[in-house]
C-alpha positions in Angstrom: 135.0 -70.2 19.0 133.8 -70.5 22.7 130.1 -71.2 23.3 128.4 -68.1 24.5 125.6 -69.1 26.4 122.7 -66.5 26.6 119.9 -68.8 28.3 121.3 -71.4 30.7 118.5 -72.8 31.6 117.5 -74.2 27.7 121.3 -73.8 27.0 120.7 -71.4 24.0 123.8 -69.8 22.8 124.5 -66.2 20.8 125.3 -68.3 17.7 122.0 -70.0 17.6 120.2 -66.5 18.4 122.0 -65.1 15.7 121.2 -67.9 13.4 117.6 -67.6 14.2 117.4 -63.9 13.4 119.1 -64.3 9.8 116.4 -67.1 9.3 113.7 -64.3 9.6 112.7 -64.5 13.4 112.8 -60.9 14.0 110.6 -60.6 16.7 111.2 -61.7 20.1 108.0 -64.3 20.2 108.9 -65.8 17.0 112.5 -65.9 18.6 111.7 -67.4 22.0 109.6 -70.2 19.9 112.4 -71.1 17.9 115.4 -71.1 20.2 113.7 -71.9 23.3 115.2 -69.0 25.5 113.1 -67.9 28.2 111.1 -71.3 28.7 113.3 -72.6 31.5 113.0 -72.7 35.3 113.6 -69.1 35.2 111.1 -68.4 32.8 113.4 -65.5 31.2 114.6 -63.4 34.2 117.8 -64.4 33.6 118.1 -63.9 29.5 115.1 -62.1 28.3 116.7 -58.5 28.4 119.6 -60.2 26.8 117.9 -61.8 23.7 115.7 -58.6 23.4 118.9 -56.3 23.4 120.6 -58.5 20.8 117.9 -58.6 18.5 117.5 -54.9 18.5 121.3 -54.7 17.6 120.9 -57.3 14.6 117.4 -56.1 13.7 116.1 -53.1 15.2 112.8 -54.2 16.7 112.4 -56.3 19.6 108.5 -56.0 20.0 108.3 -57.0 24.0 107.1 -58.2 26.0 107.1 -62.3 25.4 104.2 -64.4 26.2 104.8 -66.3 29.7 103.7 -70.0 30.5 103.0 -70.1 33.8 102.5 -73.9 35.4 99.7 -75.9 34.4 98.7 -76.6 38.0 99.8 -74.1 40.8 102.6 -74.8 42.9 103.8 -74.2 46.2 107.0 -72.5 46.2 107.9 -75.3 49.3 107.1 -77.7 46.8 109.7 -76.4 44.1 112.7 -75.7 47.0 111.9 -79.3 47.6 110.8 -78.5 51.2 109.0 -81.2 53.2 106.3 -80.3 54.8 106.3 -80.7 58.7 103.0 -81.7 60.8 102.3 -80.7 64.3 101.8 -84.5 64.9 105.2 -85.0 63.5 107.0 -82.0 65.7 105.4 -83.6 68.7 106.3 -87.2 68.1 110.0 -86.4 67.0 109.6 -88.0 64.0 111.4 -86.6 60.8 109.5 -84.8 57.8 107.9 -87.4 55.2 
């Protein structure tokens, strides 16, 4: 049987979701906590809809939304992207960014 990923960030497969639903995790929040989908870098943007649809097909209720978990400390987008900060002094001296 092929491995079908539902959450690429956390490597959660459709088989793991079906198993969790069979074990009684019949709402989206407990399914998320049991399998870990929606907790990766995209925070569920790529997988919540797929998991909710599977849950509705199997148990009939999704009870959206899931509880978001923002970063503990605020981060700048440039930090997440790995972009170095260039100061005016660096540009004037012709030095590369630190």
